[in-house]
Backbone bond lengths (Angstrom), bond angles and torsions (degrees), N, CA, C in turn:
res aa  C-N    CA-C-N  psi(-1)  N-CA   C-N-CA  omega(-1)  CA-C   N-CA-C  phi
1 M - - - 1.443 - - 1.525 109.73 -
2 P 1.323 116.66 142.39 1.468 118.43 176.57 1.526 111.13 -67.91
3 T 1.309 116.66 153.14 1.466 122.57 178.64 1.524 108.70 -112.71
4 F 1.349 116.35 135.60 1.453 122.28 -179.68 1.527 109.16 -123.17
5 G 1.287 117.86 162.07 1.461 122.74 179.36 1.511 111.07 99.27
6 E 1.326 115.79 169.15 1.459 120.78 -174.89 1.526 113.04 -109.28
7 K 1.335 117.30 -39.84 1.464 120.72 -175.12 1.525 110.66 -92.17
8 S 1.296 115.41 149.25 1.462 120.60 171.74 1.519 107.76 -86.48
9 M 1.326 116.84 141.96 1.465 118.96 -179.76 1.519 110.86 -67.18
10 Y 1.330 117.56 -18.89 1.456 121.66 179.19 1.529 112.04 -80.34
11 S 1.326 116.90 -15.54 1.462 119.95 179.83 1.529 112.18 -95.62
12 L 1.328 117.27 4.03 1.462 120.55 -179.23 1.525 110.52 -73.36
13 E 1.320 114.82 149.04 1.461 120.24 178.10 1.519 108.88 -136.96
14 G 1.298 115.03 160.35 1.455 121.99 172.35 1.517 114.03 63.45
15 E 1.333 114.85 -132.77 1.457 122.42 -172.97 1.535 112.38 -63.58
16 E 1.329 116.77 -39.40 1.465 120.13 179.04 1.534 110.70 -61.02
17 A 1.313 116.80 -46.95 1.469 121.43 -179.36 1.520 110.90 -63.87
18 N 1.321 116.95 -42.24 1.471 120.86 179.46 1.523 111.72 -64.82
19 H 1.330 115.86 -42.10 1.467 119.56 -179.44 1.528 111.05 -65.44
20 L 1.317 117.10 -44.91 1.463 120.57 178.59 1.527 110.78 -63.31
21 K 1.316 117.06 -39.61 1.469 121.22 177.72 1.527 110.10 -63.41
22 S 1.326 116.63 -42.29 1.466 121.36 178.90 1.532 111.17 -62.10
23 L 1.324 117.01 -43.06 1.466 120.60 178.73 1.530 111.02 -64.39
24 N 1.323 116.95 -42.08 1.463 120.03 178.28 1.535 111.58 -63.72
25 E 1.332 117.11 -40.06 1.464 120.99 177.93 1.522 111.24 -64.20
26 R 1.330 117.69 -40.11 1.466 121.30 177.26 1.517 110.52 -62.59
27 F 1.321 116.98 -42.16 1.461 121.04 178.39 1.525 110.38 -59.53
28 I 1.312 117.01 -46.52 1.469 121.58 -179.64 1.519 110.40 -62.90
29 R 1.353 117.66 -42.27 1.469 121.22 178.97 1.525 111.47 -60.74
30 W 1.335 117.43 -45.19 1.469 120.55 -179.57 1.519 110.98 -65.96
31 Q 1.308 116.55 -37.21 1.456 119.61 178.30 1.527 109.99 -64.05
32 E 1.324 118.01 -42.49 1.463 122.16 177.94 1.528 111.14 -64.04
33 K 1.339 116.84 -41.14 1.467 120.66 178.56 1.524 111.03 -62.66
34 Q 1.320 116.33 -39.76 1.461 120.51 -179.94 1.520 110.32 -61.14
35 I 1.299 117.90 -46.42 1.458 122.11 -179.54 1.523 110.52 -65.79
36 A 1.340 117.44 -44.77 1.463 121.16 -179.32 1.528 111.54 -63.84
37 L 1.322 117.03 -41.62 1.461 120.50 179.49 1.519 111.24 -64.55
38 L 1.304 116.97 -42.85 1.457 120.38 178.87 1.526 110.46 -59.64
39 T 1.310 117.39 -47.95 1.470 121.67 -179.77 1.523 110.74 -61.38
40 F 1.325 117.35 -48.79 1.454 121.24 -179.79 1.527 111.84 -60.06
41 S 1.312 116.81 -45.68 1.464 121.41 -177.15 1.522 111.93 -64.98
42 I 1.306 116.46 -42.46 1.464 119.26 178.10 1.524 110.05 -61.68
43 N 1.337 116.64 -46.22 1.473 120.16 178.87 1.524 111.79 -62.23
44 L 1.315 116.82 -40.67 1.469 120.35 179.49 1.528 111.19 -63.20
45 L 1.329 116.84 -46.59 1.466 119.97 179.78 1.527 111.67 -63.22
46 F 1.328 116.97 -41.18 1.467 119.12 177.11 1.524 110.95 -62.85
47 T 1.323 117.22 -43.62 1.460 121.00 -179.25 1.522 111.79 -61.67
48 I 1.319 116.80 -47.27 1.468 120.59 179.60 1.525 110.51 -63.37
49 S 1.308 116.94 -44.69 1.469 120.34 -179.37 1.517 111.88 -63.19
50 I 1.316 116.62 -48.12 1.472 120.47 -178.44 1.525 110.59 -63.89
51 A 1.328 117.19 -43.47 1.464 120.15 -179.64 1.524 111.50 -64.01
52 S 1.313 117.35 -43.12 1.465 121.12 -178.68 1.520 111.73 -67.29
53 V 1.305 115.90 -47.90 1.463 119.61 179.42 1.527 109.98 -64.45
54 G 1.332 116.61 -40.55 1.465 120.47 178.39 1.518 112.14 -60.51
55 L 1.316 116.86 -43.14 1.471 120.71 178.33 1.520 110.89 -60.81
56 I 1.303 116.78 -46.45 1.467 120.44 -177.21 1.524 111.12 -68.53
57 I 1.326 117.72 -44.68 1.469 120.29 -179.05 1.520 111.45 -65.58
58 N 1.314 117.01 -43.54 1.465 120.14 -178.41 1.523 113.35 -68.22
59 N 1.297 117.69 -24.98 1.464 120.27 -175.50 1.517 114.25 -115.75
60 F 1.319 117.89 5.43 1.465 120.92 -176.06 1.520 112.74 -59.69
61 D 1.301 117.61 -42.51 1.465 120.88 -176.20 1.522 113.04 -94.94
62 K 1.293 118.90 5.51 1.467 122.51 -179.16 1.524 109.79 -89.42
63 P 1.309 115.13 158.97 1.475 119.33 -178.68 1.533 113.69 -57.78
64 I 1.305 116.54 -22.80 1.460 119.59 -178.68 1.538 111.70 -60.48
65 F 1.352 116.58 -30.43 1.460 121.41 179.52 1.527 113.46 -106.57
66 K 1.306 118.49 -8.63 1.466 121.55 -175.53 1.526 110.95 -62.57
67 E 1.304 114.32 130.16 1.456 123.77 175.82 1.530 113.48 51.52
68 K 1.315 115.34 37.03 1.464 120.12 175.19 1.517 107.19 -111.29
69 Y 1.315 113.93 130.25 1.456 120.05 -174.79 1.528 110.35 -125.62
70 A 1.314 113.87 153.64 1.460 120.78 173.02 1.520 106.70 -139.21
71 W 1.313 116.22 120.65 1.462 122.68 -179.73 1.528 112.05 56.57
72 G 1.322 117.31 36.48 1.456 122.07 175.92 1.518 115.43 84.25
73 Y 1.312 118.52 1.33 1.464 122.38 179.21 1.520 108.93 -120.54
74 L 1.328 115.85 159.21 1.458 119.51 176.61 1.524 109.66 -58.44
75 L 1.309 116.51 141.13 1.462 122.13 -176.82 1.533 112.84 -56.18
76 P 1.343 119.08 -47.16 1.466 117.83 -179.07 1.538 112.85 -60.88
77 Q 1.314 116.39 -38.34 1.468 119.47 179.22 1.524 111.02 -67.04
78 T 1.316 116.51 -42.08 1.464 121.12 -179.57 1.528 110.99 -63.45
79 V 1.334 115.35 -47.81 1.470 119.60 -179.61 1.528 110.56 -64.09
80 A 1.323 117.38 -42.35 1.466 120.71 178.78 1.528 110.74 -61.79
81 F 1.334 116.72 -39.47 1.463 120.42 178.53 1.529 110.93 -64.67
82 I 1.327 117.11 -45.43 1.464 120.73 -179.42 1.533 110.37 -64.24
83 I 1.321 116.97 -40.67 1.465 120.16 178.31 1.528 110.62 -65.45
84 T 1.329 116.46 -35.51 1.465 119.96 175.90 1.523 110.63 -63.12
85 I 1.325 116.97 -44.23 1.466 121.06 177.06 1.532 109.66 -60.84
86 S 1.326 116.35 -43.71 1.460 120.65 177.94 1.526 111.04 -60.01
87 S 1.317 116.91 -42.12 1.466 120.79 178.89 1.529 111.35 -64.45
88 I 1.320 116.35 -38.56 1.472 119.74 178.13 1.528 110.14 -63.51
89 F 1.340 117.30 -44.00 1.471 120.26 175.77 1.528 110.26 -59.63
90 G 1.325 116.04 -40.58 1.460 120.53 179.20 1.519 112.48 -64.05
91 I 1.314 116.20 -40.67 1.466 119.97 178.99 1.526 110.53 -65.80
92 V 1.329 116.85 -41.83 1.470 119.95 177.78 1.537 109.74 -63.79
93 A 1.336 116.82 -42.48 1.471 120.20 177.41 1.523 110.59 -61.86
94 L 1.315 116.37 -40.13 1.455 121.38 178.69 1.524 111.01 -60.51
95 F 1.309 116.48 -46.73 1.467 119.47 179.99 1.527 111.63 -66.45
96 C 1.330 117.44 -39.13 1.471 119.52 175.80 1.527 110.06 -59.68
97 R 1.309 116.42 -45.03 1.462 121.45 -178.83 1.526 111.46 -64.88
98 L 1.316 115.86 -43.23 1.458 119.59 179.58 1.526 111.66 -63.41
99 F 1.342 116.50 -43.44 1.463 119.01 177.39 1.529 111.05 -66.20
100 D 1.335 116.76 -35.37 1.462 121.34 176.24 1.523 110.02 -60.76
101 F 1.328 117.62 -48.15 1.466 120.88 177.90 1.518 111.42 -62.76
102 R 1.309 115.75 -41.89 1.462 119.09 -178.69 1.530 110.78 -62.95
103 L 1.329 116.38 -44.72 1.466 119.31 179.84 1.527 111.51 -68.78
104 T 1.331 117.41 -35.74 1.463 120.17 177.20 1.521 109.89 -63.24
105 K 1.308 116.30 -41.38 1.465 121.08 176.59 1.537 109.86 -61.80
106 T 1.325 117.02 -41.24 1.461 121.58 178.84 1.529 110.88 -65.81
107 I 1.335 117.38 -38.56 1.465 121.21 177.02 1.527 110.18 -59.79
108 I 1.307 115.98 -44.08 1.466 119.59 179.29 1.525 110.40 -62.78
109 R 1.331 116.59 -41.55 1.470 120.83 178.15 1.539 109.84 -62.32
110 K 1.331 116.86 -41.60 1.469 120.42 178.63 1.535 110.80 -66.05
111 R 1.329 117.35 -35.36 1.463 119.99 177.82 1.527 110.84 -67.20
112 I 1.319 116.11 -35.38 1.465 119.92 175.36 1.524 109.20 -62.62
113 L 1.339 116.49 -46.18 1.463 120.10 178.12 1.527 111.31 -62.32
114 L 1.335 116.44 -41.22 1.461 120.76 178.54 1.522 110.36 -60.43
115 F 1.319 116.91 -43.94 1.456 121.09 178.29 1.527 110.53 -60.44
116 K 1.323 115.81 -42.62 1.464 119.93 179.74 1.530 111.14 -66.02
117 V 1.334 117.31 -41.20 1.465 120.89 179.02 1.528 110.50 -65.54
118 E 1.335 117.06 -45.89 1.466 121.12 -179.21 1.522 112.09 -60.95
119 N 1.325 115.89 -35.16 1.458 119.91 -176.52 1.528 113.47 -103.10
120 K 1.340 115.02 11.39 1.469 122.29 176.96 1.520 112.63 54.70
121 I 1.340 115.16 43.85 1.464 122.38 177.52 1.521 107.27 -93.04
122 K 1.308 117.90 141.56 1.465 121.46 -179.66 1.530 110.26 -61.60
123 Y 1.316 115.05 138.27 1.460 121.36 175.89 1.518 108.47 -146.78
124 E 1.316 114.80 156.59 1.464 120.03 177.62 1.518 108.86 -106.31
125 N 1.329 114.83 133.03 1.450 120.77 178.22 1.523 107.45 -162.69
126 C 1.310 117.68 161.52 1.460 119.94 -179.07 1.528 112.04 -75.94
127 E 1.328 117.85 -14.69 1.461 121.37 176.69 1.521 109.22 -145.62
128 E 1.320 115.03 157.46 1.461 119.09 177.39 1.526 108.70 -75.99
129 L 1.307 115.68 132.92 1.458 121.26 -176.48 1.521 110.55 -105.17
130 N 1.341 115.06 156.63 1.460 119.08 173.78 1.528 108.41 -127.96
131 Q 1.324 115.76 167.40 1.459 121.13 -175.79 1.519 112.34 -60.60
132 K 1.328 117.63 -40.61 1.466 120.58 -178.37 1.522 110.94 -62.90
133 K 1.326 117.18 -47.08 1.477 120.49 179.26 1.522 111.04 -58.52
134 L 1.330 115.49 -46.17 1.466 119.17 -178.04 1.524 111.95 -67.11
135 N 1.332 117.19 -42.45 1.470 120.24 178.28 1.528 111.07 -62.51
136 D 1.334 117.23 -41.21 1.465 120.63 178.07 1.526 111.12 -63.65
137 K 1.331 116.38 -42.73 1.465 120.51 179.73 1.535 110.39 -64.31
138 I 1.321 117.17 -43.70 1.466 121.23 178.64 1.524 110.52 -61.92
139 K 1.335 116.38 -41.48 1.469 120.83 -180.00 1.534 110.81 -63.19
140 S 1.330 117.28 -45.09 1.471 119.47 -179.53 1.534 111.05 -67.74
141 L 1.322 117.50 -38.07 1.472 120.08 177.61 1.525 111.14 -65.49
142 N 1.343 117.13 -38.98 1.467 120.94 176.82 1.526 111.12 -60.75
143 C 1.331 116.63 -38.04 1.462 121.41 178.16 1.531 110.38 -62.74
144 F 1.332 116.06 -46.58 1.464 119.83 178.64 1.526 111.59 -61.46
145 T 1.327 117.29 -43.54 1.472 119.26 -178.18 1.524 111.46 -65.64
146 K 1.332 116.53 -31.88 1.471 120.15 177.49 1.535 110.07 -61.09
147 Y 1.336 116.24 -47.79 1.466 120.17 -179.29 1.530 111.73 -70.53
148 L 1.315 117.27 -36.88 1.462 119.68 178.01 1.529 111.00 -65.06
149 G 1.326 116.43 -38.48 1.467 120.23 177.58 1.523 111.56 -62.96
150 K 1.327 116.12 -44.66 1.471 119.87 177.81 1.524 111.03 -65.39
151 G 1.335 116.60 -40.17 1.464 120.71 177.88 1.511 111.96 -63.46
152 T 1.312 116.54 -39.76 1.465 120.88 178.68 1.524 110.33 -59.09
153 W 1.329 116.52 -48.77 1.465 119.81 -179.32 1.525 111.49 -65.07
154 C 1.307 117.12 -40.22 1.464 120.76 179.24 1.522 110.81 -60.97
155 F 1.330 117.11 -49.68 1.464 119.83 -179.15 1.525 111.87 -69.91
156 F 1.324 117.58 -32.27 1.460 120.05 176.23 1.527 110.57 -64.41
157 I 1.332 116.79 -43.09 1.470 120.53 177.99 1.527 110.11 -63.93
158 L 1.333 117.75 -44.09 1.464 120.75 177.47 1.533 110.90 -60.79
159 Q 1.330 116.54 -41.90 1.454 120.15 178.05 1.524 110.86 -61.20
160 T 1.308 116.22 -46.28 1.457 121.08 -178.49 1.525 110.94 -63.96
161 V 1.317 116.87 -45.97 1.469 120.81 -178.90 1.524 111.28 -62.72
162 T 1.339 117.75 -45.79 1.468 119.02 -179.35 1.525 111.26 -66.92
163 F 1.318 117.78 -36.16 1.463 119.62 178.28 1.527 110.50 -67.50
164 V 1.326 117.28 -41.04 1.472 120.74 177.72 1.529 110.12 -64.90
165 I 1.333 118.28 -39.34 1.468 121.21 176.65 1.533 109.95 -59.69
166 A 1.332 116.98 -44.21 1.466 120.67 178.88 1.522 110.76 -61.57
167 L 1.328 116.72 -43.57 1.468 119.99 179.54 1.524 111.66 -65.51
168 I 1.328 116.81 -44.11 1.478 119.98 179.40 1.522 110.33 -62.82
169 L 1.326 116.40 -43.86 1.470 121.04 178.88 1.520 110.55 -60.78
170 L 1.294 116.11 -44.72 1.462 120.25 -179.55 1.522 111.32 -63.99
171 I 1.320 116.76 -45.92 1.466 120.63 -178.91 1.525 110.59 -68.41
172 Y 1.321 118.20 -41.04 1.459 122.51 -178.94 1.530 111.57 -64.61
173 K 1.322 116.73 -42.99 1.470 120.66 -175.52 1.523 112.47 -79.46
174 I 1.323 117.00 -25.24 1.469 118.89 -179.63 1.502 107.05 -81.32
């Protein structure tokens, strides 16, 4: 890859070095959060799915579910359907959150590049960048993360509400 800029990042001193170090640390933190969130979310979805399906399968033929209906359908089918809808909301929320983290990490990387361009520090990239391009890219990425953050909360609330409805229905009818 071609290298642009005049200063080496290793020759920085004082405030410039501290600021670049701070930006790099933020990038690493966001990257770690992205990986941790993905792992946690996958485990959570598997746990909820396995527990719900296990409850329904283990008790489907028992008197606890016999001749119990909700909205004209058998109770186990209704609850399983609602939990499936809840899981779908959860998966959509998960993807919104993951893309939000990914874009936030990219914003931090772009800010590092912007700092290097502004201070004429050497950087590697496939093209020479300027402040306007980087500021525009950061602005558009910030816009996307704003909507992804709102979408994450919306789908998380929908997931929670539908799961609670399934639990209340199950407890009420049993």
